[in-house]
C-alpha positions, -999 to 999 in steps of 0.1 A, spaced: 539 -481 -270 529 -517 -279 529 -532 -313 492 -536 -311 487 -498 -308 511 -489 -335 486 -499 -361 448 -503 -359 436 -532 -381 399 -540 -384 372 -548 -408 346 -521 -415 317 -529 -438 337 -551 -461 369 -530 -460 400 -543 -443 412 -511 -428 448 -504 -415 454 -472 -397 490 -462 -389 490 -451 -353 524 -436 -343 515 -399 -349 544 -385 -327 568 -403 -350 548 -394 -381 540 -432 -382 576 -443 -390 575 -480 -395 588 -505 -370 594 -542 -374 563 -549 -353 542 -527 -375 553 -545 -407 546 -579 -391 512 -568 -379 502 -554 -413 513 -586 -430 493 -607 -406 461 -587 -412 465 -586 -449 471 -624 -450 439 -630 -430 419 -607 -453 432 -620 -486 410 -651 -483 382 -636 -463 351 -634 -485 337 -606 -463 366 -583 -473 362 -566 -507 391 -541 -505 418 -526 -483 422 -491 -470 455 -478 -455 454 -445 -438 468 -428 -407 458 -412 -374 464 -375 -368 473 -347 -392 511 -347 -393 515 -371 -422 511 -405 -436 545 -421 -429 579 -404 -427 599 -436 -433 613 -465 -413 630 -468 -379 663 -453 -391 678 -449 -357 673 -486 -349 688 -496 -383 719 -474 -377 724 -488 -342 720 -524 -354 743 -517 -384 770 -504 -360 769 -539 -345 760 -573 -359 732 -559 -381 708 -587 -372 679 -564 -361 683 -542 -392 682 -572 -416 651 -586 -397 634 -552 -402 643 -551 -439 631 -586 -444 597 -578 -429 594 -544 -446 602 -557 -480 579 -587 -476 551 -562 -468 559 -542 -499 558 -573 -520 526 -586 -504 509 -553 -512 522 -552 -547 507 -586 -555 476 -583 -533 445 -600 -548 421 -573 -537 420 -535 -545 442 -515 -521 436 -477 -514 462 -456 -496 453 -421 -484 485 -401 -482 473 -370 -465 506 -354 -455 543 -364 -454 551 -396 -473 587 -406 -475 609 -437 -475 590 -466 -459 557 -447 -463 563 -447 -501 569 -485 -499 534 -492 -484 515 -467 -506 530 -470 -541 519 -507 -545 483 -495 -538 458 -495 -568 443 -462 -556 467 -436 -542 451 -404 -529 471 -372 -524 459 -340 -508 472 -304 -507 491 -315 -475 509 -343 -493 547 -340 -495 564 -369 -513 601 -375 -512 628 -402 -513 655 -383 -494 678 -412 -486 710 -400 -504 711 -373 -477 716 -398 -450 740 -422 -467 713 -446 -478 695 -450 -512 659 -451 -523 646 -486 -515 612 -501 -504 606 -509 -541 620 -477 -555 643 -496 -578 611 -508 -595 589 -478 -596 613 -449 -600 627 -460 -634 591 -467 -646 579 -431 -641 571 -411 -672 600 -395 -690 621 -425 -697 650 -427 -673 652 -391 -661 624 -383 -637 629 -412 -613 667 -406 -614 662 -369 -605 638 -378 -576 662 -405 -563 695 -385 -566 682 -351 -553 657 -362 -527 633 -336 -542 601 -329 -523 570 -330 -545 535 -317 -538 503 -332 -551 501 -314 -584 534 -330 -594 528 -364 -578 495 -368 -597 510 -356 -629 538 -381 -626 514 -410 -616 530 -414 -582 495 -407 -569 463 -415 -588 439 -389 -575 439 -355 -558 413 -350 -531 413 -318 -509 420 -326 -473 386 -313 -463 370 -340 -485 390 -370 -471 364 -379 -445 336 -380 -471 359 -401 -493 365 -425 -465 328 -427 -458 320 -436 -494 349 -461 -496 332 -479 -466 298 -476 -482 310 -490 -516 339 -513 -507 340 -532 -539 350 -504 -562 374 -479 -546 385 -466 -581 350 -454 -589 347 -438 -554 380 -420 -558 372 -408 -593 339 -392 -579 358 -373 -552 388 -363 -572 395 -327 -581 420 -309 -602 453 -307 -584 463 -275 -603 493 -268 -625 524 -290 -619 554 -269 -609 577 -295 -624 562 -293 -658 585 -266 -672 615 -287 -662 604 -321 -674 624 -318 -707 655 -307 -689 651 -336 -664 648 -362 -692 679 -347 -710 702 -340 -680 695 -371 -659 696 -397 -687 733 -405 -683 746 -437 -667 772 -422 -644 768 -395 -618 798 -377 -631 781 -373 -665 750 -360 -649 771 -334 -629 788 -324 -661 756 -320 -680 740 -299 -653 771 -276 -651 772 -273 -689 735 -264 -690 742 -235 -667 705 -226 -660 696 -215 -625 675 -247 -622 702 -270 -633 728 -254 -611 704 -257 -581 701 -294 -587 738 -297 -589 743 -278 -557 718 -301 -540 735 -333 -551 769 -320 -540 756 -321 -504 746 -358 -507 768 -388 -500 789 -395 -531 786 -433 -524 749 -430 -521 746 -411 -553 764 -439 -572 745 -466 -554 712 -449 -563 720 -444 -599 731 -480 -604 701 -493 -585 677 -473 -607 694 -483 -639 695 -520 -629 659 -518 -615 647 -507 -649 658 -542 -662 645 -562 -632 624 -592 -643 599 -587 -615 591 -566 -584 603 -595 -563 636 -597 -581 641 -560 -573 632 -566 -536 658 -594 -534 685 -569 -547 673 -543 -522 674 -567 -493 711 -577 -500 721 -540 -506 703 -526 -475 717 -552 -452 752 -541 -462 748 -504 -465 735 -500 -429 770 -507 -416 788 -483 -439 805 -451 -427 782 -428 -447 750 -442 -434 762 -441 -398 775 -405 -404 743 -395 -422 721 -407 -394 743 -390 -368 742 -357 -387 706 -356 -396 688 -376 -369 709 -379 -338 730 -347 -335 710 -328 -361 739 -306 -371 732 -314 -407 769 -314 -414 778 -350 -424 814 -357 -433 812 -382 -461 839 -406 -469 850 -406 -496 841 -369 -498 838 -368 -536 827 -390 -565 862 -398 -577 869 -416 -544 840 -441 -548 856 -473 -561 838 -497 -585 848 -526 -562 829 -510 -534 798 -508 -554 802 -543 -567 805 -556 -531 774 -538 -520 754 -552 -549 767 -587 -547 740 -614 -544 736 -631 -511 742 -668 -505 712 -689 -512 704 -695 -476 704 -658 -468 685 -644 -498 652 -625 -494 621 -645 -499 585 -634 -502 559 -636 -474 544 -670 -470 514 -674 -447 
């Protein structure tokens, strides 16, 4: 499949429209897709005939299941050059969307994980349907929530708890919860998406008003009864304290969260918590992306990422052997080395046309 066919970019009645077009891979992002999207967005930013942007996807399997994880692992096992090139392009795309001068609408009708979150969360209008499943499952493959997650997870409602819970557990959320948390701005039933698209193309200058007209009640949020517990139990600054709080709470829900986290990479859990706490203090979205670029370029070559990809994506035995195998074995020096700033000539820089 060529890069040109992996996305479909065109102008339709004043809307710059990008359709993700890798349905068999649930539109997982490649380096070429990121570059092609940036090129289109750069052209449209100064084009007076384009009033707004629409990002959607072909087929019905989902919006975007993430990035090209297998390529990142293969590159990380060697010199890491291709992995770093991918992260550079992907994070530049995230930043370009975050600062885009025209309204952006993302229709996330289906699975949205990892890299898909990175190209939809910066949008002004984020449409979920009953088929939407949102997750940041990276701790289960030895990675950590990136693509801007260090910025948006700590800024979710509930002070420090909600984003921390999402990042550490990899919880899968449906539309009622994502809309309640502000991850998505509107709920539109999937049967109404085509009518929504038609109206967005008919009224390109005001996608917010169009979305508001089509929005429906997503229903009660299943997470609502647990929000207080999440804020209380996930507010600590070490993973060990969170584990202890969950165990002390002793409720079925708390113990289920603890059991889930005990299956994740201990290193990834500590990296994730540190990233979310430091991301809460980031001066800007770009500053967060610079941290993620340095961190991602290093973590791709670690044992746990290589092992996580083997267990979940390659062999699919879902039995990763983490090293170290428990939290006590994760050294502060290891974390410091992963988070260390890059030399000036290697640092992440924003997209420049």
